[in-house]
C-alpha positions in Angstrom: -57.7 -11.3 -22.2 -58.1 -7.7 -20.9 -57.5 -6.2 -17.5 -61.1 -6.5 -16.3 -61.3 -10.2 -17.0 -58.2 -10.8 -15.1 -59.5 -8.9 -12.1 -62.8 -10.8 -12.3 -61.0 -14.0 -12.3 -59.0 -13.0 -9.3 -62.0 -11.9 -7.4 -63.8 -15.3 -8.1 -60.7 -17.3 -7.3 -58.9 -15.6 -4.3 -57.2 -18.9 -3.5 -55.3 -18.7 -6.8 -54.0 -15.2 -6.0 -53.0 -16.2 -2.5 -51.1 -19.4 -3.8 -49.3 -17.2 -6.3 -48.3 -14.5 -3.8 -46.9 -17.0 -1.3 -45.2 -19.1 -4.0 -41.4 -18.9 -4.9 -42.6 -16.8 -7.9 -42.6 -13.7 -5.5 -39.5 -13.1 -3.6 -39.6 -12.1 0.1 -38.3 -8.6 -0.8 -41.1 -8.0 -3.3 -43.6 -9.3 -0.9 -42.3 -7.0 1.7 -42.4 -4.0 -0.7 -46.0 -4.7 -1.6 -46.9 -4.8 2.0 -45.2 -1.5 2.9 -46.8 0.2 -0.2 -50.3 -1.0 0.9 -49.8 0.2 4.4 -48.6 3.6 3.2 -51.5 3.9 0.7 -54.3 3.1 3.1 -52.5 4.7 6.1 -52.7 1.6 8.2 -51.7 2.8 11.7 -49.0 0.8 13.5 -50.5 -0.2 16.9 -48.3 -0.9 19.9 -47.6 -4.5 20.7 -50.3 -6.1 22.9 -48.9 -9.6 23.1 -51.9 -11.4 21.7 -51.2 -15.1 22.2 -51.5 -17.6 19.4 -51.8 -21.4 19.3 -48.6 -23.3 19.8 -47.1 -20.8 22.3 -46.1 -18.2 19.5 -47.1 -14.5 19.5 -47.7 -12.2 16.5 -46.6 -8.6 16.6 -49.2 -6.6 14.6 -48.0 -4.3 11.9 -44.8 -6.1 11.3 -45.9 -9.7 10.8 -43.5 -10.7 13.7 -44.4 -13.5 15.9 -42.4 -14.9 19.0 -42.7 -17.6 21.5 -44.1 -16.6 24.8 -42.9 -17.9 28.2 -44.7 -18.0 31.5 -42.1 -15.7 33.1 -41.9 -13.1 30.3 -43.8 -10.0 29.8 -44.4 -8.1 26.6 -41.7 -8.2 23.9 -40.4 -4.6 24.1 -38.3 -4.5 21.0 -40.3 -2.9 18.1 -41.4 -5.1 15.2 -39.9 -2.5 12.8 -36.5 -2.7 14.5 -36.5 -6.5 14.4 -37.6 -6.4 10.7 -34.6 -4.2 10.0 -32.2 -6.3 11.8 -33.5 -9.5 10.0 -33.3 -7.8 6.5 -29.7 -6.8 7.5 -29.0 -10.4 8.5 -30.3 -11.7 5.2 -28.2 -9.1 3.3 -25.1 -10.3 5.1 -25.8 -13.8 4.2 -26.4 -13.0 0.6 -23.1 -11.0 0.5 -21.2 -13.9 2.0 -22.9 -16.4 -0.2 -24.4 -18.5 2.6 -27.6 -19.4 4.3 -25.7 -20.3 7.5 -26.5 -17.1 9.4 -29.0 -16.4 12.3 -30.3 -13.3 13.9 -30.4 -13.2 17.7 -32.3 -10.2 19.1 -32.1 -9.2 22.6 -34.2 -7.3 25.2 -34.9 -7.4 28.9 -36.6 -10.9 28.6 -33.5 -12.4 27.0 -32.4 -13.6 23.6 -34.6 -14.7 20.8 -33.7 -16.5 17.5 -35.4 -14.9 14.5 -36.4 -16.6 11.3 -39.0 -16.1 8.5 -41.9 -18.6 8.2 -43.2 -19.8 4.8 -46.1 -17.3 5.2 -43.6 -14.6 5.3 -43.9 -13.7 9.0 -40.9 -13.1 11.3 -40.8 -15.8 14.0 -39.0 -15.3 17.3 -38.2 -18.1 19.7 -36.5 -17.7 23.0 -33.1 -19.3 23.2 -30.9 -20.2 26.1 -27.8 -21.2 24.3 -27.1 -20.5 20.7 -25.1 -22.9 18.6 -21.4 -22.5 18.4 -20.9 -19.8 15.8 -17.8 -19.3 13.9 -18.2 -15.5 14.1 -20.6 -13.1 15.9 -21.3 -9.6 14.8 -23.0 -7.4 17.5 -25.4 -4.6 16.6 -25.8 -1.8 19.2 -28.1 1.1 19.5 -27.4 4.7 20.2 -26.9 4.0 23.9 -24.3 1.5 23.0 -26.6 -1.4 24.1 -26.7 -4.7 22.2 -30.0 -5.1 20.4 -29.0 -8.0 18.2 -26.3 -10.3 17.1 -25.7 -12.0 13.7 -24.3 -15.5 14.1 -22.3 -16.9 11.2 -21.7 -20.7 11.2 -19.1 -20.5 8.5 -15.6 -19.0 8.9 -15.1 -15.4 7.6 -12.0 -13.7 6.2 -11.0 -10.4 7.8 -12.2 -8.5 4.8 -15.6 -10.3 5.0 -15.9 -9.3 8.7 -15.2 -5.6 7.7 -18.0 -5.9 5.2 -20.4 -7.4 7.8 -19.3 -4.5 10.2 -20.3 -1.9 7.7 -23.7 -3.5 7.0 -24.5 -3.7 10.7 -23.5 0.0 11.0 -26.3 0.7 8.7 -28.6 -1.4 10.8 -27.7 0.6 13.9 -28.5 3.8 12.0 -31.8 2.5 10.7 -32.8 1.5 14.3 -31.7 4.9 15.6 -33.9 6.6 13.1 -36.9 4.4 14.0 -36.4 5.3 17.7 -36.3 9.0 17.0 -39.5 9.0 14.9 -41.2 6.7 17.2 -40.5 9.0 20.0 -41.7 12.0 18.0 -45.0 10.2 17.3 -45.7 9.8 21.0 -44.5 13.3 21.9 -48.1 14.7 22.3 -50.5 17.0 20.3 -47.8 19.3 18.9 -46.0 16.5 17.2 -46.5 15.5 13.6 -49.5 13.5 12.6 -48.9 9.8 13.5 -49.6 8.7 9.9 -47.0 11.2 8.5 -44.5 9.9 11.1 -45.2 6.3 10.0 -44.7 7.2 6.4 -41.5 9.1 7.2 -40.2 6.3 9.3 -40.9 3.7 6.7 -39.3 5.9 4.1 -36.2 6.4 6.1 -36.0 2.7 7.1 -36.6 1.6 3.5 -33.8 4.0 2.3 -31.4 2.6 4.8 -32.2 -0.9 3.9 -31.9 0.0 0.2 -28.4 1.4 0.8 -27.3 -1.5 2.9 -28.4 -3.8 0.1 -26.9 -1.8 -2.7 -23.6 -0.7 -1.2 -22.0 -3.9 -2.4 -23.7 -3.9 -5.8 -24.3 -0.4 -7.3 -22.2 1.6 -4.9 -18.7 1.1 -6.0 -17.1 4.2 -4.9 -17.3 7.0 -2.3 -18.6 9.4 -5.0 -21.7 7.1 -5.3 -22.2 7.1 -1.6 -22.1 11.0 -1.6 -24.7 11.1 -4.4 -27.0 8.9 -2.4 -26.5 10.9 0.7 -27.1 14.3 -1.1 -30.2 13.0 -2.9 -31.8 11.7 0.3 -30.8 14.8 2.4 -32.4 17.0 -0.2 -35.7 15.1 0.0 -35.5 14.9 3.8 -35.9 18.7 4.2 -37.6 19.5 0.9 -34.6 21.6 -0.3 -34.0 22.8 -3.9 -30.3 21.9 -3.9 -27.8 19.9 -1.8 -24.0 20.2 -1.4 -21.6 18.0 0.4 -18.1 19.2 1.2 -15.3 17.2 2.7 -12.7 18.8 5.0 -9.1 18.9 4.1 -7.7 19.8 7.6 -4.1 19.9 6.6 -4.6 22.6 3.9 -7.6 24.2 5.8 -9.9 23.8 2.9 -13.2 22.2 2.0 -13.6 20.3 -1.3 -16.1 18.3 -3.4 -15.8 16.1 -6.3 -19.6 15.8 -6.9 -20.8 19.2 -8.1 -22.5 20.9 -11.1 -19.8 23.0 -12.8 -22.5 25.3 -14.3 -23.7 26.2 -10.8 -20.4 26.4 -9.1 -17.2 28.6 -9.1 -15.2 27.2 -12.0 -12.2 29.3 -10.9 -11.8 27.0 -8.0 -12.0 23.7 -10.0 -8.7 21.6 -9.7 -7.6 18.1 -10.9 -6.4 16.1 -7.9 -3.8 13.4 -7.9 -6.2 10.8 -9.0 -7.2 12.8 -12.2 -10.6 13.8 -10.7 -12.0 17.3 -10.8 -12.4 19.0 -7.4 -13.8 22.3 -6.3 -12.0 23.7 -3.3 -12.5 26.6 -1.0 -10.7 28.0 2.0 -12.4 27.3 5.2 -12.3 31.0 6.0 -14.9 31.6 3.2 -18.7 31.1 3.0 -21.3 29.5 5.1 -19.8 26.1 4.6 -16.4 27.1 5.5 -17.7 28.7 8.7 -19.6 25.5 9.7 -16.4 23.4 8.9 -14.2 25.7 11.0 -16.6 26.0 14.1 -18.4 22.6 13.9 -21.7 24.5 14.6 -24.8 24.2 12.3 -26.4 27.2 10.8 -30.0 27.9 9.7 -30.1 31.2 7.7 -33.5 32.6 6.7 -32.1 35.2 4.3 -28.6 34.5 2.9 -27.9 37.9 1.6 -28.4 39.5 5.1 -25.6 37.3 6.6 -22.2 38.6 6.2 -20.6 35.1 6.1 -22.5 34.4 2.9 -20.3 34.4 -0.3 -22.6 35.7 -3.2 -19.9 35.3 -5.9 -21.3 31.9 -7.0 -24.9 33.4 -7.4 -23.5 36.4 -9.4 -21.7 34.0 -11.9 -24.6 31.4 -12.2 -27.7 33.6 -12.0 -29.0 31.5 -9.2 -30.5 33.2 -6.1 -29.8 31.7 -2.7 -32.4 32.5 -0.2 -32.5 30.0 2.7 -29.6 27.9 3.8 -29.4 24.9 6.3 -25.8 23.9 6.8 -24.7 21.2 9.2 -21.3 19.6 10.1 -20.6 15.9 9.8 -18.6 14.6 12.7 -16.7 11.4 13.5 -15.5 11.1 17.1 -16.0 14.8 17.6 -13.9 15.8 14.4 -15.6 17.6 11.5 -15.0 15.5 8.4 -17.5 17.2 6.1 -20.4 19.7 5.7 -23.8 19.1 4.2 -25.6 22.3 2.9 -29.2 22.6 1.8 -30.3 25.6 -0.2 -33.8 27.1 -0.7 -36.4 25.1 1.0 -39.4 24.9 -1.4 -42.0 26.1 1.1 -40.7 28.9 3.4 -37.7 28.7 5.6 -36.0 25.7 7.1 -37.7 24.9 10.4 -36.5 23.7 13.8 -37.9 20.2 12.9 -35.7 20.3 9.7 -32.7 21.1 12.0 -33.5 18.1 14.3 -34.0 15.7 11.4 -31.0 17.0 9.7 -28.8 16.9 12.7 -29.7 13.3 13.2 -29.2 12.6 9.5 -25.7 14.1 9.8 -24.7 11.3 12.1 -25.7 8.9 9.3 -23.7 10.9 6.8 -20.7 10.5 9.0 -21.1 6.7 9.1 -21.7 6.6 5.3 -18.6 8.6 4.5 -16.5 6.8 7.1 -17.3 3.5 5.6 -17.1 4.6 2.0 -13.6 5.6 2.7 -12.9 2.2 4.2 -14.3 0.5 1.1 -12.3 2.8 -1.2 -9.3 1.6 0.5 -10.4 -2.0 0.3 -11.1 -1.6 -3.4 -7.7 0.0 -4.1 -6.0 -2.8 -2.2 -7.9 -5.3 -4.2 -6.7 -3.6 -7.4 -3.1 -3.7 -6.2 -3.6 -7.4 -5.3 -4.9 -8.0 -8.9 -1.8 -6.2 -10.3 0.5 -8.3 -8.2 -1.2 -11.4 -9.7 -0.8 -10.1 -13.1 2.9 -9.5 -12.5 3.3 -12.9 -11.0 1.6 -14.5 -14.0 3.7 -12.5 -16.4 7.0 -13.6 -14.7 5.8 -17.2 -14.4 5.1 -17.6 -18.2 7.5 -17.4 -21.0 6.4 -15.7 -24.2 6.8 -17.0 -27.7 9.6 -14.5 -28.5 11.7 -16.0 -25.8 10.9 -19.6 -26.8 11.9 -18.7 -30.4 15.2 -17.2 -29.3 16.0 -20.4 -27.5 15.1 -22.5 -30.5 17.7 -20.8 -32.6 20.6 -21.8 -30.3 22.1 -25.2 -31.0 23.9 -27.3 -28.5 25.9 -30.5 -28.9 24.3 -33.8 -28.1 26.5 -34.2 -25.1 28.4 -31.5 -23.1 31.0 -33.4 -21.1 32.2 -30.4 -19.1 28.7 -29.9 -17.9 28.9 -33.2 -16.1 31.7 -32.1 -13.7 31.2 -30.0 -10.6 33.8 -27.5 -11.8 31.7 -26.1 -14.5 31.4 -22.3 -14.3 27.8 -21.4 -14.9 28.7 -17.7 -14.6 30.1 -17.6 -18.0 26.8 -18.4 -19.5 24.5 -15.7 -20.8 20.9 -15.2 -19.4 19.7 -16.7 -22.6 22.0 -19.7 -22.4 21.2 -20.6 -18.8 17.6 -21.8 -19.4 18.7 -23.6 -22.5 21.4 -25.5 -20.6 18.8 -26.2 -17.9 16.5 -27.8 -20.5 19.7 -29.7 -21.8 20.2 -31.1 -18.3 16.5 -31.9 -17.9 16.4 -33.8 -21.2 19.6 -35.7 -20.3 18.0 -37.0 -17.3 14.3 -37.3 -18.4 14.3 -37.1 -22.2 12.1 -40.2 -22.5 8.9 -38.9 -20.8 9.0 -35.1 -19.9 9.7 -31.7 -21.1 10.5 -28.6 -19.0 9.3 -25.0 -19.1 11.5 -22.1 -19.4 13.5 -21.0 -16.2 15.9 -18.1 -15.9 17.2 -18.0 -12.3 20.9 -18.1 -11.9 21.0 -19.6 -8.5 18.3 -22.0 -9.3 20.4 -23.0 -12.4 23.5 -23.5 -10.3 21.7 -25.7 -7.7 20.0 -27.7 -10.5 23.4 -28.2 -12.1 24.8 -29.6 -8.9 21.9 -31.9 -8.6 22.4 -32.9 -12.3 26.1 -33.7 -11.8 25.2 -35.8 -8.7 22.4 -37.7 -10.3 24.1 -38.4 -13.6 27.0 -39.9 -11.7 24.7 -42.0 -9.4 21.7 -43.0 -11.6 20.8 -46.0 -9.6 20.3 -44.1 -6.3 16.8 -42.9 -6.8 13.7 -43.7 -8.9 12.9 -41.6 -11.9 10.2 -39.8 -10.0 12.5 -39.1 -7.1 15.2 -37.8 -9.6 12.6 -35.7 -11.3 11.5 -34.2 -8.0 15.1 -33.4 -6.9 16.0 -31.7 -10.2 12.7 -29.7 -10.4 13.0 -28.7 -6.8 16.5 -27.4 -7.4 15.3 -25.2 -10.3 12.3 -23.9 -8.3 13.5 -23.9 -4.7 14.0 -20.1 -4.7 11.2 -18.8 -6.8 10.1 -15.3 -6.1 12.8 -15.0 -3.4 12.6 -11.6 -1.9 16.3 -11.2 -0.9 15.4 -11.6 2.8 15.6 -14.7 5.1 12.8 -16.2 7.2 13.9 -14.4 10.3 13.5 -11.1 8.5 10.1 -12.1 7.4 9.0 -12.9 10.8 10.5 -10.1 12.7 8.9 -7.6 10.2 5.6 -9.3 10.3 5.4 -9.4 6.6 2.2 -10.8 4.8 4.2 -14.1 3.9 5.0 -14.5 7.6 1.3 -14.2 8.5 0.4 -16.9 5.9 3.1 -19.4 6.9 4.3 -20.0 10.4 7.3 -22.1 9.6 9.8 -22.3 6.6 8.2 -19.1 5.4 10.0 -18.5 2.2 10.4 -22.2 1.3 6.7 -22.7 1.5 6.2 -19.7 -0.7 8.6 -21.1 -3.3 6.7 -24.3 -3.3 3.5 -22.5 -4.0 5.1 -20.4 -6.8 6.2 -23.8 -8.3 2.6 -24.9 -8.2 1.5 -21.7 -9.8 3.9 -22.2 -12.7 2.7 -25.8 -13.2 -0.9 -24.6 -13.4 -0.1 -22.2 -16.3 -1.2 -23.3 -19.7 1.5 -25.3 -21.5 3.8 -25.4 -18.4 2.7 -28.5 -16.7 5.8 -30.7 -17.3 4.2 -33.4 -15.0 1.0 -33.8 -17.2 2.1 -37.2 -18.6 2.2 -38.8 -15.2 -0.7 -40.7 -13.9 -2.6 -39.3 -11.0 -0.7 -41.4 -8.3 2.7 -40.5 -9.8 1.6 -36.9 -10.1 0.6 -36.8 -6.5 3.7 -38.5 -5.3 6.0 -36.2 -7.4 4.4 -33.0 -6.0 4.7 -34.4 -2.4 8.5 -35.1 -3.1 9.0 -31.6 -4.6 7.4 -30.0 -1.6 9.6 -32.1 0.7 12.7 -31.2 -1.2 12.0 -27.4 -1.4 11.2 -27.3 2.3 14.6 -29.1 3.0 16.4 -26.0 1.8 15.4 -24.3 5.0 18.8 -24.5 6.8 16.9 -24.7 10.1 15.8 -28.2 9.1 19.3 -29.2 8.0 20.7 -29.9 11.5 18.0 -32.3 12.5 18.2 -34.1 9.1 22.0 -34.4 9.5 21.7 -35.7 13.0 19.2 -38.4 12.1 21.2 -39.5 9.0 24.5 -39.5 10.9 23.0 -41.9 13.6 21.6 -44.3 10.8 25.1 -44.3 9.1 27.0 -44.7 12.3 24.8 -47.8 13.2 25.4 -49.3 9.8 21.7 -49.4 9.3 21.5 -47.2 6.1 19.5 -48.8 3.3 18.5 -47.3 0.1 15.4 -49.3 -0.1 14.2 -47.7 3.1 11.8 -44.8 2.1 12.7 -42.8 5.3 16.5 -43.1 4.5 16.0 -41.9 1.0 13.9 -38.9 2.2 16.6 -37.9 4.6 19.3 -38.3 1.9 17.2 -36.1 -0.5 16.9 -33.5 2.1 20.6 -33.3 2.8 21.4 -33.4 -1.0 19.1 -30.4 -1.4 21.2 -28.6 1.2 24.4 -29.6 -0.4 23.3 -28.5 -3.8 21.9 -25.2 -2.4 25.4 -24.6 -0.8 27.2 -25.6 -3.9 29.0 -22.4 -4.2 31.2 -23.4 -1.3 32.3 -26.6 -3.3 33.2 -24.6 -6.5 36.8 -23.7 -7.5 38.1 -20.8 -5.3 37.6 -18.2 -8.1 33.9 -19.0 -8.4 33.6 -19.4 -4.7 34.9 -15.8 -4.0 32.9 -14.3 -6.7 29.7 -15.9 -5.4 30.4 -15.0 -1.9 30.5 -11.2 -2.8 27.1 -11.4 -4.4 25.7 -13.3 -1.4 27.0 -10.9 1.2 25.7 -7.9 -0.8 22.3 -9.3 -0.4 22.9 -9.9 3.3 24.0 -6.3 3.7 20.8 -5.1 2.0 18.8 -7.0 4.5 20.8 -5.6 7.3 20.2 -2.1 5.9 16.5 -2.6 5.8 16.6 -4.0 9.4 18.5 -1.0 10.7 15.9 1.4 8.9 13.2 -0.4 10.8 15.0 0.2 14.2 16.4 -3.3 14.4 20.1 -4.1 14.9 21.2 -6.7 12.3 23.4 -9.7 13.1 27.1 -9.4 12.2 26.6 -11.4 9.1 24.0 -9.0 7.7 25.8 -5.8 9.0 27.6 -3.8 6.3 29.7 -2.2 9.0 31.1 -5.6 9.9 32.3 -6.4 6.3 35.8 -6.7 7.5 34.7 -9.8 9.4 33.6 -11.6 6.3 36.5 -14.1 6.3 35.9 -15.1 9.9 32.2 -15.5 9.3 32.9 -17.6 6.2 35.1 -20.0 8.2 32.3 -20.4 10.7 29.8 -21.1 8.0 32.1 -23.5 6.1 33.1 -25.5 9.2 29.8 -25.4 10.8 27.4 -26.1 7.9 29.0 -26.8 4.6 31.7 -29.3 5.6 29.4 -31.5 7.8 26.9 -31.6 4.9 29.4 -32.7 2.3 31.1 -35.1 4.7 27.6 -36.7 4.9 26.8 -36.8 1.3 30.3 -38.3 0.6 29.6 -41.2 3.0 26.5 -42.0 0.9 27.8 -41.1 -2.6 31.6 -41.7 -2.8 31.7 -40.1 -6.2 30.6 -36.9 -4.5 33.7 -36.7 -2.4 35.2 -34.1 -4.7 32.6 -31.7 -3.4 33.9 -32.4 0.2 37.5 -31.9 -0.9 36.8 -28.7 -2.7 34.9 -27.4 0.3 37.7 -28.4 2.5 40.2 -26.4 0.3 37.9 -23.3 0.3 37.5 -23.5 4.0 41.3 -23.5 4.5 41.6 -20.5 2.2 39.1 -18.5 4.2 41.0 -19.5 7.4 44.2 -18.0 5.8 42.3 -14.9 5.0 40.8 -14.7 8.5 44.3 -15.1 10.1 45.6 -12.4 7.8 42.8 -10.1 8.7 43.3 -10.8 12.4 47.0 -10.1 12.2 46.3 -6.8 10.5 43.8 -5.8 13.4 46.2 -6.8 16.0 49.0 -4.8 14.3 46.7 -1.8 14.0 45.7 -2.1 17.6 49.3 -2.4 18.7 50.3 0.7 16.7 47.5 2.7 18.1 48.5 1.5 21.6 52.1 2.7 21.1 50.9 6.0 19.8 48.7 6.3 22.9 51.7 5.7 25.1 
């Protein structure tokens, strides 16, 4: 089958060709491109809208395949079909980027608001609407006069980064509409204006370019350099120049610079490598045409470069290139010059006033392009940092084979009696031994069904040991799943702790505080636990059936959140009421949950129930962390509380007395009422509290003696 036979078949069967063109085989974008090519090829003039009614109360706008519903009280639809087509394409672009069809374009004019959609025949259909559906997010599109010409309604929630993306795309829409209005105005300006067909061709060319950039900015444009290349290529074609250059302004160093340049045609002596490892060419703003424009913010149209004293001929002398005509325009954002675009050597004669006008308008577009390219460079860099953070998190939540092999080489006795007492000093264990002892405790409690992953956190280990000592001495108190949740929660309750408390996270408005409104760090610790469980080979709960798995995760969350001291007081009050009334019953799920919560607090504070030597050593470490937080708060202009204030270190004994008497002792009193065998924790805490009271009394006596001595000296 040759070409002629195909053409003859299509002529004889036009319905076949029509069915194929409007079928899903041809995408709307392809159909649109064919239509535009046909209009340009045959120079089909774009006629003004006449409002020809159609059956069914809809109206078609000639030239743009746009129809809308007429009403008795409305006149002609004043918004151009080209503008609406641009807005519709932008809307579809946003929908594709967000991965949803739940978007709607609402265009506006003097007659009201119209919903826009595309029919099966490929026409744009407008229907007047009174009240649009409740949108989750609305992005407005404004014209050069800051008037709203359209809205994109999203019926799905959008993240803040997605809203930024939509904002960028709509900026392109506004720029495209601006250019359409400019060229429409020129085509109606009178006999001295360009030929109407040439204006239509330029308008379509510009609109198509803007649409192409809007579509491709999230696909092939991956950096600011790519945006600059697109800008330079189009600017060069816009005024028919031989070469194009774009320089950015470094106002701090009073320099202009470019990363996109041809070294063979530039001044290699000025080439430098910036902090990102990229080559740059830099010039002082006091030199050359571009430097003058960057300094003054005024455009220049030079017919003979060598007759202008501001022209720097050094580049020509080194490259052999002859610069004749120059058109150089500033790029401004909010009145500040951010760059300079320079066109060199128009192919036919000198740059005209019309070139200046077109280029001045285009410079506005350049500013938008560069501004949003910078924004997306920042977003891309932030995304890369986020991925690095995920990699670091994954690295720290997975133990490698070398670490596992080291652990396997260490042998432990079948039973370690001293580990079953609360007096055991975990500080004498090496960092390698701690996870091994954690595995031993886990196996002792749950050796029949489960295995544990590798953990290496000293505090988590101590808390887990306290829970182990409690559970092994009261094995009948909880079910296996509850005991499992308690032990795992102790190991994981401080995963990825930042050394700062919840109050700090909220006052500093950290990202974590933005995610979680209550129990900020505790919720983060639980999420890190889930992250570890999801790692290959680390799901120690995989042998549980779905219901048991769900229940265990729920208990783990409950137990980890219970380590938020803000929750302890309400838990304590509720449990005391139940015990005082003699209503406590281990078979009651609510009673068990309250008991588990208080036990988590008791194990978390276990340092206060350790022998005095361990207690004092631990307190020093704790307060050093507190002081680090206080230092950070003071650097941020906030005054830390006394407990966090390094300058109040002499008050440590008094603060410990308050902590021991206000939180620790009530907690262990409560635990001892439920588990009599845990009374030793209460006794040890009482002993330590009295020791702190002795130190506080000594400190107070010293202060009084010092104050009295100073008073005598004063007298």
